[in-house]
C-alpha positions, 0 to 999 in steps of 0.5 A: 419484783425486778424490772426483767420480771415486770417486763415478762409479766407485762408481756404475758398479759398484754402480748402473749404472742411475744412470749415465744421470744423469751421462751427460746433457750438462747433468749432464756439463757440471756435473760437468766444471765440478765436476771442475775444482775442486781436491779441497778446493773439491770437499769445500767444495761438497759439504759446502755442498750437504749443509748446504743440504739439511739446512736445507731439510729442517729448515725444512720439518719445522719449518714442518710442526710450526707447521702441525700445532700450529696445527691442534691449537690450533684443534681444541682451541678447537673442542672446548672451545667444543663442551663449553661449548655442551653444558654450556649446553644441559644447564643450560638443559634442567635449568632448563626441567625445574625450571620445568615441575616447579614450574608443575605444582605451581601447583594447591597455590600458594593457601593451604590447597591443600597441606593439602587436597591432602595430605588427599586423598592420605591418603584415596586411601591408605585413611587416615581423615582423623581419623588425618591431622594436617596443618599448612601453614606460611607460605611461605619464600624458596627460599634461593638468589638464582638462585631469587628468584622461587620460594617454598618451601611446607611442611607437617607431616604426622602419620599415626596408626595406619597400616600399611606398605601405607598409608604406601607408597601415601601416599608414592607419591601425594605424590612420584609424583602430578601435583603432584611434591611432595617429602618432606623428612623422615620419622620412624616410630615403632611404635604403642603400642596397636596392634600392626602399626600405626605413627605417621609424621611427615613433612615435605612441601615444594612449590616455587611460582612467585611469580606463581602467587598465594598469600601470597608 
């Protein structure tokens, strides 16, 4: 019994519903043609058919992989572009915030204004002007090529015979006030003559746009 006959017998026994396939006249003609070949030729045809099916399946999987890889590459490029846009937007927001903050300090742009503002802050904190020594220094570059249009104005503040409450009020007025100054350094020592009082030395910095005026 050849292979085709065995296959037909197996279908009749195990899957009779498939018998309608080979009972079709066109299928029957193809089967008769196939049965006319020798067993060796039949085996060659079956192996070739199976190999063709496997080749087509492999080609389909390969094309699917290429399509998936291409989609993944596009998704990765889009994700990278999105990150770059977000980083750019973040940088622009930070730069705009810096510019707005610096523009908010224009009230100390003119020479002597920073000292005057610090004296007002000290007075508001209950510190007598005679106990507040303030020295405003000449402007200096901000130190960064990207900030060439920005000047750094510094002041040295020495507060004598003040208490902790006055110091807290003064620091709040300096750093949280409308001018948004920065305290660069703080040195605190106890007053040698009055217990409970202290001497405080501070370094205050303000960044000013060169176009705001002053001694740039």
